[in-house]
C-alpha positions as CSV (number, residue, x, y, z in Angstrom):
1,M,72.2,61.4,54.2
2,A,69.8,63.5,56.2
3,E,67.5,61.3,58.3
4,K,63.7,61.6,58.4
5,G,62.7,64.6,60.5
6,E,65.9,66.5,59.8
7,V,65.0,67.1,56.2
8,R,61.6,68.5,57.2
9,H,63.4,71.3,59.0
10,I,66.2,72.1,56.6
11,Q,64.6,75.3,55.4
12,T,64.1,76.5,58.9
13,W,67.8,75.7,59.7
14,L,68.9,77.6,56.6
15,I,66.8,80.6,57.6
16,R,68.4,80.7,61.0
17,L,71.9,80.2,59.5
18,Y,71.3,83.1,57.0
19,P,68.9,85.5,58.7
20,L,69.8,88.4,56.4
21,Y,68.0,87.0,53.4
22,A,64.3,86.7,52.9
23,D,64.3,84.5,49.8
24,I,66.1,81.2,50.4
25,S,65.0,79.5,47.2
26,S,68.2,80.5,45.3
27,W,70.7,79.8,48.1
28,T,73.5,77.5,47.2
29,P,73.0,75.1,50.2
30,L,69.3,74.6,49.3
31,I,70.1,74.1,45.6
32,W,72.8,71.6,46.6
33,Y,70.3,69.7,48.8
34,R,67.6,69.6,46.1
35,R,70.1,68.4,43.5
36,Y,71.3,65.7,46.0
37,R,67.9,64.3,46.7
38,G,67.0,64.5,43.0
39,D,70.1,62.5,42.1
40,V,69.2,59.9,44.8
41,L,65.7,59.4,43.3
42,G,66.5,59.9,39.6
43,L,64.6,63.1,39.3
44,P,65.4,66.6,38.2
45,H,66.5,68.8,41.1
46,P,63.4,71.2,41.1
47,I,61.1,68.3,42.0
48,T,60.0,68.2,45.6
49,A,56.9,65.9,45.4
50,C,56.0,62.5,44.0
51,L,52.5,61.7,42.8
52,F,52.1,58.0,42.3
53,D,49.4,56.1,40.5
54,L,48.4,53.0,42.4
55,D,47.6,50.0,40.1
56,G,50.6,49.0,38.1
57,V,52.9,51.5,39.7
58,L,52.8,50.8,43.5
59,T,50.9,47.5,43.5
60,P,50.3,44.7,41.0
61,T,46.6,45.2,41.4
62,A,46.4,46.1,37.7
63,L,46.4,42.4,37.1
64,V,43.5,41.9,39.4
65,H,41.6,44.8,37.8
66,T,42.3,43.3,34.3
67,A,40.9,39.9,35.4
68,A,37.8,41.5,37.0
69,W,37.1,43.6,33.9
70,E,37.6,40.5,31.6
71,E,35.1,38.4,33.6
72,T,32.6,41.3,33.8
73,F,32.7,42.4,30.2
74,N,32.7,38.8,28.9
75,T,29.7,37.9,31.0
76,Y,27.8,40.9,29.5
77,L,29.0,40.4,25.9
78,R,28.2,36.6,26.0
79,Q,24.7,37.2,27.2
80,R,24.2,40.0,24.6
81,A,25.4,37.7,21.8
82,E,23.0,35.0,22.9
83,R,20.1,37.5,22.8
84,T,20.9,39.2,19.5
85,G,22.5,36.4,17.6
86,E,25.6,38.5,17.0
87,P,29.0,36.7,17.3
88,F,30.6,36.7,20.7
89,V,33.9,38.7,20.6
90,P,35.5,38.6,24.0
91,F,37.1,41.5,25.8
92,D,40.9,41.4,25.2
93,P,42.8,41.8,28.5
94,G,45.7,43.3,26.6
95,P,44.8,45.9,24.0
96,D,41.2,46.5,25.1
97,Y,42.2,47.0,28.8
98,H,45.1,49.4,28.1
99,R,43.3,51.3,25.3
100,Y,39.8,51.8,26.9
101,V,39.9,51.1,30.6
102,D,43.3,51.4,32.3
103,G,43.7,54.6,34.4
104,R,40.1,55.8,33.8
105,P,37.3,56.1,36.3
106,R,35.2,53.0,36.4
107,A,32.2,54.4,34.6
108,D,34.4,56.1,31.9
109,G,36.1,52.8,31.3
110,V,32.8,51.0,30.8
111,R,31.6,53.7,28.3
112,S,34.8,53.8,26.4
113,F,35.0,50.0,25.9
114,L,31.3,49.6,25.0
115,A,31.6,52.5,22.5
116,S,34.4,50.6,20.8
117,R,31.9,47.9,20.2
118,G,29.2,50.2,19.1
119,I,27.2,49.7,22.3
120,T,25.5,52.5,24.2
121,L,23.9,52.0,27.6
122,P,22.2,54.4,30.0
123,D,24.4,55.6,32.8
124,G,21.9,54.5,35.4
125,D,22.5,55.3,39.1
126,P,25.9,55.0,40.9
127,D,24.4,52.4,43.2
128,D,22.9,50.2,40.5
129,P,23.2,46.6,41.7
130,G,24.9,45.3,38.6
131,D,22.7,42.3,37.6
132,L,24.1,41.5,34.2
133,S,21.6,38.7,33.6
134,D,18.9,41.3,32.7
135,E,20.2,43.4,29.8
136,A,17.1,45.4,29.6
137,H,18.0,46.9,32.9
138,T,21.8,46.8,32.5
139,T,23.5,50.2,32.9
140,V,27.0,51.7,32.8
141,H,27.2,52.0,36.6
142,G,25.7,48.5,36.9
143,I,28.5,46.9,34.9
144,G,31.1,48.9,36.8
145,N,29.6,47.8,40.2
146,A,29.6,44.2,39.0
147,K,33.3,44.5,38.2
148,N,33.9,46.0,41.6
149,R,32.3,43.1,43.4
150,I,34.6,40.7,41.5
151,L,37.6,42.8,42.3
152,L,36.9,43.0,46.0
153,E,36.4,39.3,46.2
154,R,39.7,38.6,44.5
155,L,41.5,41.0,46.8
156,R,40.0,39.4,49.9
157,R,40.9,36.0,48.6
158,Y,44.5,36.6,47.4
159,G,45.5,39.9,49.2
160,V,48.0,42.3,47.6
161,Q,51.7,43.1,48.0
162,P,53.5,46.2,46.7
163,Y,56.2,45.9,44.1
164,E,59.5,45.5,45.9
165,G,61.1,48.3,43.8
166,S,58.2,50.6,44.5
167,L,58.4,50.0,48.2
168,A,62.1,50.7,48.1
169,Y,61.4,53.9,46.2
170,L,58.7,55.1,48.6
171,R,61.0,54.6,51.5
172,A,63.8,56.5,49.7
173,A,61.5,59.3,48.9
174,E,60.3,59.6,52.5
175,K,63.9,59.5,53.7
176,A,64.8,62.3,51.3
177,G,62.0,64.5,52.5
178,M,59.9,64.3,49.3
179,R,56.2,65.0,49.6
180,R,54.2,61.9,48.6
181,A,50.7,61.3,47.3
182,V,48.8,58.5,45.7
183,V,46.4,59.4,42.8
184,S,44.1,56.6,41.7
185,A,40.9,56.3,39.7
186,S,39.9,53.4,42.0
187,A,37.3,53.8,44.7
188,N,39.1,51.0,46.6
189,C,42.4,52.9,46.9
190,R,42.4,53.1,50.7
191,E,41.7,49.4,51.2
192,V,44.5,48.5,48.7
193,I,47.2,50.7,50.2
194,E,46.3,49.6,53.7
195,A,46.3,45.9,52.7
196,A,49.7,46.5,51.0
197,G,51.1,48.1,54.1
198,I,52.1,51.4,52.4
199,A,49.5,53.7,53.7
200,D,51.9,55.3,56.2
201,L,54.3,56.1,53.4
202,L,51.7,58.3,51.6
203,E,50.7,61.7,52.9
204,V,47.8,62.4,50.6
205,R,45.2,60.1,48.8
206,V,43.2,61.3,45.9
207,D,41.0,58.5,44.5
208,G,37.7,57.7,42.9
209,L,35.8,58.7,46.0
210,T,37.6,62.0,46.2
211,A,36.9,62.6,42.5
212,R,33.2,62.0,43.0
213,Q,33.0,64.2,46.1
214,E,34.9,67.1,44.6
215,G,33.6,66.8,41.0
216,L,37.0,66.1,39.5
217,P,37.1,64.6,36.0
218,G,39.2,61.5,35.6
219,K,42.4,60.9,33.6
220,P,43.4,61.8,31.0
221,A,42.2,65.1,32.5
222,P,44.9,66.3,35.0
223,D,42.5,67.4,37.7
224,T,43.1,64.5,40.2
225,F,46.9,65.0,40.0
226,L,46.5,68.8,40.3
227,A,44.3,68.2,43.4
228,A,46.9,66.0,45.0
229,A,49.6,68.6,44.4
230,A,47.4,71.3,45.9
231,K,46.7,69.2,49.0
232,L,50.5,68.7,49.4
233,G,51.0,72.5,48.9
234,V,53.3,71.9,45.9
235,A,53.2,73.7,42.5
236,P,52.7,71.3,39.6
237,E,56.1,72.2,38.1
238,H,57.7,71.0,41.3
239,A,55.9,67.6,41.2
240,A,56.7,64.3,39.4
241,V,53.9,62.0,38.2
242,F,54.5,58.3,38.1
243,E,52.1,56.4,35.8
244,D,51.8,53.1,33.9
245,A,48.6,54.0,32.1
246,L,48.6,55.9,28.8
247,A,45.7,58.1,30.1
248,G,47.6,58.8,33.3
249,V,50.8,59.8,31.5
250,A,48.7,62.1,29.2
251,A,47.2,63.6,32.4
252,G,50.6,64.3,33.8
253,R,51.7,66.1,30.7
254,A,48.5,68.0,30.4
255,G,48.8,69.3,34.0
256,G,52.1,70.9,33.4
257,F,54.0,68.8,35.9
258,G,57.7,69.1,36.2
259,Y,58.5,65.4,35.3
260,V,56.4,62.5,34.1
261,V,57.7,59.0,34.8
262,G,56.2,56.2,32.7
263,V,56.3,52.7,34.2
264,D,56.3,50.0,31.6
265,R,55.3,46.6,32.9
266,V,53.5,45.4,29.7
267,G,55.7,46.4,26.8
268,Q,54.3,49.8,25.8
269,R,57.4,51.9,26.3
270,E,57.1,53.9,23.0
271,N,53.4,54.6,23.6
272,L,54.2,56.0,27.1
273,Y,56.8,58.3,25.5
274,A,54.3,59.3,22.8
275,H,51.7,60.2,25.4
276,G,54.1,62.5,27.2
277,A,56.5,60.5,29.5
278,D,59.9,62.2,30.1
279,V,61.4,58.9,31.1
280,V,60.2,55.3,31.0
281,V,61.4,52.5,33.4
282,R,60.3,49.0,34.0
283,D,60.4,49.3,37.8
284,L,60.9,52.3,40.1
285,A,64.0,50.8,41.6
286,E,65.7,51.6,38.3
287,L,65.4,55.3,39.2
288,L,67.4,54.8,42.4
289,T,70.5,54.2,40.3
290,Q,69.9,57.1,37.8
291,S,71.0,60.7,38.2
292,D,69.2,63.9,37.3
293,G,66.4,62.3,35.3
294,A,68.3,61.1,32.3
295,R,66.2,59.2,29.7
296,H,66.3,55.5,30.5
297,D,65.6,53.2,27.6
298,S,65.5,49.8,29.3
């Protein structure tokens, strides 16, 4: 197998070896190499870049996010029930999280879940303090910021480790010369990948802060994935999207990406396929034993 550094210069080597041809994209040696590294990573051979979601794909922080959302929403819903006399119906960390929140920008997740309960709040300011004890001044951004405080406290207290299979896949992708980016709706993406020790394995980061700065709509719109591919200098049809969220898988399909990998850690394999996944695995390590992107029904 070509070592890191060697693969980065393979096209230059081929140009020197075959100086009479201007277009090397159809050369047999390059096709062989692309097929080889695709086989190693379980991807179709035209794929040259991997775009990874963070929570639930690279790190188990989806569990921390779920717990933080549950605590935040239930605090708000309980206080609202006490004020209005309506029955308290708690946020369900299973269906409610995956249907309304998972993979979406924070404010979009708040709006989506509250709308499912027939609740509409003003957006407020992105820096609203998030005091949920005063419903008269509670805003969409305030609820999101309250959730973020809980999340950061849990991360500081318990830390975060990458999934072992995802770490192995990232290392294999780097060794094979694949371009690599992380695409997350989280504004805490940088802190998480640094805490998990995988920042040096990712060349580009497109996260919630990037989306705000560049005016990118969140998943299920494909814009954040398209931005990551552009930053890597790779066409969408040559990039694979790795997602555990239904909204993220839909974004990968909507963006015209060459391959969409659904990661099923919560038992929603068929829903991932229905939203556009080409293959669904329980862990990225499973791809390391596949060849040429065959459907994997695990």
